[in-house]
C-alpha positions in Angstrom: 88.9 76.0 106.1 91.2 78.8 107.1 94.5 78.3 108.9 93.7 77.5 112.5 94.7 79.7 115.4 94.6 83.0 113.5 92.4 85.8 115.0 91.2 88.3 112.5 90.7 92.0 113.0 87.2 93.3 113.9 86.7 93.9 110.1 86.9 90.1 109.6 90.2 90.4 107.7 93.2 88.6 109.0 96.3 90.6 110.0 98.5 89.0 107.4 96.0 90.0 104.6 95.9 93.6 106.0 99.7 93.7 105.9 99.9 92.6 102.3 99.9 95.6 99.9 98.4 93.3 97.3 95.7 92.0 99.6 96.4 88.3 98.9 94.2 85.8 100.8 97.1 84.4 102.8 94.9 82.3 105.1 93.2 80.7 102.1 96.3 79.7 100.2 98.2 78.5 103.3 95.1 76.3 104.2 95.1 74.9 100.7 98.7 74.0 101.0 98.0 72.2 104.3 95.4 70.1 102.4 97.9 69.3 99.6 96.1 71.4 97.1 99.2 73.1 95.7 97.9 74.2 92.3 94.7 75.5 93.8 96.8 77.5 96.2 98.8 79.3 93.5 95.6 79.9 91.5 94.1 81.6 94.6 97.3 83.7 95.0 96.8 84.9 91.4 93.4 86.3 92.2 95.2 89.2 93.8 98.8 88.8 92.7 99.8 87.4 89.3 103.5 87.3 90.1 103.8 84.5 92.7 107.2 83.4 91.4 108.6 86.8 92.0 107.0 87.5 95.3 107.8 84.0 96.6 111.5 85.0 96.3 112.0 88.8 96.9 108.8 90.0 98.5 109.4 92.2 101.6 106.9 89.9 103.4 105.1 92.7 105.3 102.4 90.1 105.8 104.7 88.2 108.2 105.2 91.3 110.3 101.4 91.2 111.1 101.3 87.4 111.7 99.7 86.5 115.0 102.0 83.5 115.3 105.0 85.8 116.1 103.6 86.3 119.6 104.1 82.6 120.3 107.3 81.8 118.4 107.8 82.8 114.8 105.5 84.1 112.0 104.2 81.6 109.5 106.7 81.4 106.6 104.2 83.0 104.2 106.7 84.1 101.5 108.5 80.7 101.6 105.1 78.9 101.2 104.4 81.0 98.1 107.7 80.0 96.7 107.0 76.4 97.5 103.8 76.4 95.4 105.4 78.3 92.6 108.2 75.6 92.5 105.5 72.9 92.5 103.8 74.5 89.5 107.1 74.8 87.6 107.5 71.0 88.2 103.9 70.3 87.2 103.1 72.7 84.4 99.9 73.4 82.6 97.5 72.4 85.4 96.2 75.8 86.3 92.4 76.2 86.1 92.8 79.9 85.3 92.1 80.2 81.5 92.1 83.2 79.1 88.8 85.0 78.6 87.6 86.3 75.3 89.0 89.8 74.7 86.1 91.6 73.2 86.5 95.0 75.0 88.6 98.1 74.3 92.3 98.5 73.9 94.3 99.7 76.9 98.0 100.8 76.8 100.3 100.0 79.6 103.6 101.8 79.8 106.3 99.7 81.4 106.7 95.9 81.9 107.7 96.0 85.5 105.6 94.5 88.4 102.9 97.2 88.3 102.5 97.2 84.5 102.4 93.4 84.3 99.8 93.2 87.0 97.6 95.9 85.4 97.7 94.2 82.1 96.9 90.8 83.6 93.7 92.0 85.3 92.6 94.0 82.3 93.0 90.9 80.2 91.0 88.9 82.8 88.2 91.4 82.4 88.1 91.0 78.6 90.1 94.1 77.6 93.0 94.1 75.1 96.0 95.3 77.0 99.3 96.0 75.3 102.4 96.7 77.3 105.0 99.0 75.8 108.4 98.5 77.4 111.5 100.7 76.6 114.0 97.9 77.3 114.6 94.6 75.6 113.3 92.5 78.5 110.3 92.4 80.7 110.4 92.7 84.5 111.6 96.2 85.0 114.2 97.0 87.6 113.8 93.6 89.3 115.0 91.9 86.1 118.1 94.1 85.8 118.9 95.0 89.4 117.9 92.1 91.7 120.8 89.6 91.8 120.4 86.2 90.2 120.8 84.4 93.5 117.6 86.1 94.7 115.5 86.1 91.6 116.6 84.1 88.5 115.4 85.0 85.0 113.8 81.6 84.8 111.6 82.3 87.8 110.5 85.7 86.6 109.8 84.3 83.1 107.3 81.9 84.6 105.2 84.8 85.8 105.6 86.8 82.6 104.7 83.8 80.4 101.6 83.1 82.5 100.5 86.7 82.1 101.1 86.6 78.4 99.1 83.4 78.1 96.1 85.4 79.3 96.2 87.5 76.2 98.6 90.3 77.2 100.6 91.6 74.3 104.1 93.0 75.1 106.0 95.3 72.7 109.7 95.7 73.6 112.1 98.5 72.8 109.3 101.1 72.7 110.0 104.1 74.9 107.2 106.5 76.0 108.7 109.8 75.1 109.2 112.2 72.2 108.8 109.5 69.5 105.8 107.8 71.2 103.5 110.2 72.9 100.1 110.0 74.6 98.6 111.5 71.5 100.1 108.7 69.4 98.6 106.1 71.8 95.2 107.7 71.4 95.5 107.7 67.6 96.2 104.0 67.7 92.8 103.5 69.4 93.7 102.9 73.0 90.9 104.1 75.3 93.0 104.4 78.5 96.7 104.4 79.7 98.5 103.1 82.7 102.0 104.5 83.3 104.3 102.3 85.4 107.8 103.0 84.1 109.8 102.4 87.3 112.8 104.3 88.7 116.2 104.1 87.2 117.9 107.4 88.0 120.4 106.9 90.9 119.8 109.1 94.0 122.7 110.4 96.0 123.1 112.6 99.1 125.2 115.1 97.1 128.0 114.6 99.5 131.5 115.8 99.0 133.6 112.9 97.7 130.9 111.1 95.8 132.9 111.5 92.7 136.0 109.9 94.0 137.4 106.7 92.4 135.6 103.6 93.8 132.7 105.7 95.1 129.7 104.0 93.3 125.9 104.0 93.2 123.8 100.9 93.9 121.8 100.6 90.7 124.9 100.8 88.5 126.8 98.4 90.7 124.0 95.8 90.5 123.3 96.3 86.8 127.0 95.8 86.0 127.1 92.5 87.9 123.7 91.0 87.3 125.0 88.8 84.5 128.7 89.4 84.8 129.7 87.8 88.1 131.1 84.7 86.5 133.6 86.8 84.5 135.5 87.6 87.7 134.2 85.6 90.7 137.0 87.2 92.9 136.5 90.8 91.8 136.6 92.1 95.3 138.7 89.5 97.0 140.0 90.9 100.3 138.3 94.2 99.8 136.0 96.1 102.2 132.8 98.1 101.5 131.0 101.0 103.1 127.4 101.3 102.0 125.3 104.4 102.6 121.8 103.0 103.2 120.5 99.9 104.9 117.4 98.8 102.9 116.9 95.8 100.6 118.9 97.3 97.7 121.8 98.1 100.1 121.8 94.4 101.3 121.8 93.2 97.6 124.9 95.3 97.1 126.5 94.0 100.3 125.7 90.3 99.6 126.9 90.7 96.0 130.2 92.2 97.2 130.7 89.3 99.7 129.9 86.7 97.0 132.7 88.3 94.9 135.2 88.1 97.7 134.7 91.1 100.0 135.7 90.4 103.6 133.8 93.2 105.4 130.7 95.4 104.7 129.6 98.3 106.8 126.1 99.7 106.4 125.4 103.3 107.5 121.8 104.3 107.9 119.9 107.1 109.7 117.1 104.6 110.6 116.8 102.6 113.8 117.2 98.8 114.1 113.5 98.6 114.7 112.7 100.5 111.5 114.9 98.1 109.5 113.8 94.8 111.1 112.0 93.6 108.0 115.3 93.8 106.1 117.4 92.4 108.9 115.3 89.3 109.3 116.5 88.0 106.0 120.2 88.2 106.8 121.8 84.9 107.5 124.0 84.4 110.6 127.1 83.8 108.4 126.4 87.1 106.7 126.0 89.0 110.0 129.6 88.0 110.8 130.9 90.1 107.9 128.1 92.7 107.4 127.8 95.3 110.2 125.0 97.8 110.6 125.6 101.3 112.0 122.1 102.4 112.9 121.0 106.0 113.6 124.2 107.2 111.8 124.6 109.9 109.2 127.4 110.5 106.7 129.1 113.9 106.6 131.3 113.3 103.5 133.6 110.9 101.8 137.3 111.5 101.8 140.4 109.7 100.5 143.0 108.4 102.9 146.8 108.7 102.2 146.9 105.1 101.1 144.1 105.6 98.5 141.3 104.0 100.5 138.1 105.8 101.1 136.7 107.1 104.5 133.1 107.5 105.4 133.1 110.3 107.9 130.1 109.7 110.1 128.3 110.8 113.3 125.5 109.4 115.4 122.1 111.1 115.3 118.9 111.2 117.4 115.4 111.5 116.0 113.5 114.6 117.3 109.8 114.9 117.9 107.5 115.2 114.8 106.8 118.7 113.5 103.1 119.5 114.3 102.5 120.9 110.8 104.6 118.6 108.5 104.9 115.5 110.6 108.6 115.3 109.8 111.1 114.4 112.5 114.3 116.4 112.7 117.7 114.7 112.9 119.8 116.0 115.7 123.6 115.3 115.7 124.9 113.7 118.9 127.8 115.9 119.9 131.2 114.2 120.1 130.0 111.1 118.2 132.1 111.6 115.0 133.9 108.6 113.7 135.1 107.2 110.3 134.9 103.9 108.5 137.8 103.3 106.2 137.1 101.0 103.2 138.1 100.1 99.7 134.7 100.9 98.1 131.8 103.1 98.9 128.4 102.5 97.5 125.4 104.9 97.8 122.2 102.8 98.1 119.4 105.2 99.0 117.1 104.5 96.1 116.4 105.8 92.5 114.5 108.6 91.1 112.1 109.1 88.1 113.4 110.4 84.8 110.7 112.9 84.1 112.0 114.2 80.7 110.5 111.5 78.4 107.3 111.3 80.4 106.7 115.1 80.4 107.5 115.2 76.7 105.1 112.3 76.0 102.3 113.9 78.0 102.9 117.6 77.0 103.8 118.5 80.7 100.2 117.9 81.8 100.9 115.5 84.7 101.1 116.9 88.2 104.5 116.2 89.8 105.4 116.5 93.5 108.9 115.8 94.9 109.9 114.0 91.7 106.8 111.6 91.7 103.6 111.5 89.7 100.5 112.6 91.8 97.5 110.3 91.5 94.2 110.0 93.3 95.0 107.7 96.2 91.9 105.5 95.6 91.6 105.4 91.8 95.2 106.0 90.7 94.0 108.4 88.0 96.4 111.2 87.2 95.5 114.8 86.4 94.9 113.7 82.8 91.5 112.0 82.5 91.9 108.4 81.4 95.6 108.2 82.3 96.4 106.3 85.4 99.7 105.5 87.2 101.1 103.3 89.9 104.2 101.6 91.4 107.4 103.3 92.6 106.8 106.4 90.4 103.8 107.7 92.2 103.7 109.9 95.3 103.3 108.0 98.6 104.5 104.6 97.1 105.8 101.9 99.5 108.6 101.4 97.0 108.4 97.6 96.7 107.3 95.1 94.0 104.2 93.8 95.9 102.9 97.4 96.4 103.3 98.0 92.7 101.3 94.8 92.0 98.5 96.1 94.2 98.6 99.5 92.4 98.4 97.8 89.0 95.4 95.7 90.0 93.5 98.6 91.5 94.3 100.8 88.5 92.9 98.1 86.2 89.6 98.2 88.2 89.6 102.0 87.7 90.3 101.7 84.0 87.4 99.3 83.7 85.1 101.8 85.4 86.4 104.7 83.4 85.8 103.0 80.1 82.3 101.9 81.2 81.5 105.4 82.3 81.0 104.3 86.0 81.9 106.3 89.0 85.6 105.5 89.8 85.2 105.8 93.6 81.8 104.5 94.5 81.9 101.5 96.9 85.7 101.2 96.9 88.1 101.1 99.8 91.6 102.4 99.6 93.9 99.4 99.7 96.3 101.3 102.0 93.6 101.7 104.6 
């Protein structure tokens, strides 16, 4: 029985399921929880998402934005219920009814052990293929392992997901970078019939503002990487300090919360987006955090300058969004005259995302991948690149939603495409784009 009171769309699919980039049967697993069937619930989640421990903690919870319950009081706590059943499984291990299948089919190479790569390998193994993940780092999990703070996602929680995926027959090779010394041609010579590329984004993006090279002007990914495991070394590193953060998304919040936990007394976020556009991030801020973390919405940064006392100033101004361009669909940003102001802080952190390091990928693929705006172009239904038999997904592809659960959905859909490719079946017939 499905969760009572939820009205599906005319397609018969519930709004929460439509909102989930991985397409998880939210109604189904919530109903199983209501019946006390906790292991059955997490097993159902894994039909569409093999990383429930991860998503129960750091998912952007787009499903909740679609929840009908919000029109009465609050959305169902979908993410938190996922965390609940993952915690239950951790306390009651080895009870899953999901068992490995015989791997009698072809070998498939997966490049990158982040969310997308892990998901693709899991579903390939479930279909009887022999997936091997090649990861350039010395740990699995990708950027969520290294960049997401421990208080949000512990190594132990992530390892539960990885261990379950490995138990299905997924082999993981660490310290193996896809590049000049390990190319697409090398992979083919080793007998792999198809490849899924999901290497993630590690190159910090900036706005190329004047002053970004000043002392104490940092970038988010480096700030978080340096403190992922080192916070205990100096728990008062930023005692009494103030921060200005360019960007207002989830990574920016991770930076702000980390700074506050290390003693910062004030954090100012500066973002060109509106409060409505950032509501999915804002809903996770606690009241106590809101007292020391202030958002400056629809605000742009002109430059960063140094004050006479050595502090840094974010020189800002308010903006208004114009009407969309009829050809490109882009909305111009118009400066509000007379709205200039500055925010004086001890540290400035740019948190507007990361980019893809194309050098090793282009070298490994002999420059045969199509790239647009720094991302790999794939077919939006099959995830196949411009190289036959090579697929890609996650943050590195054009039009990505830039979140772990979207990468998971990409990995699953790519696994289905790889299965069709190897079997010689039409990759598109009878399929629906998950983003539709």
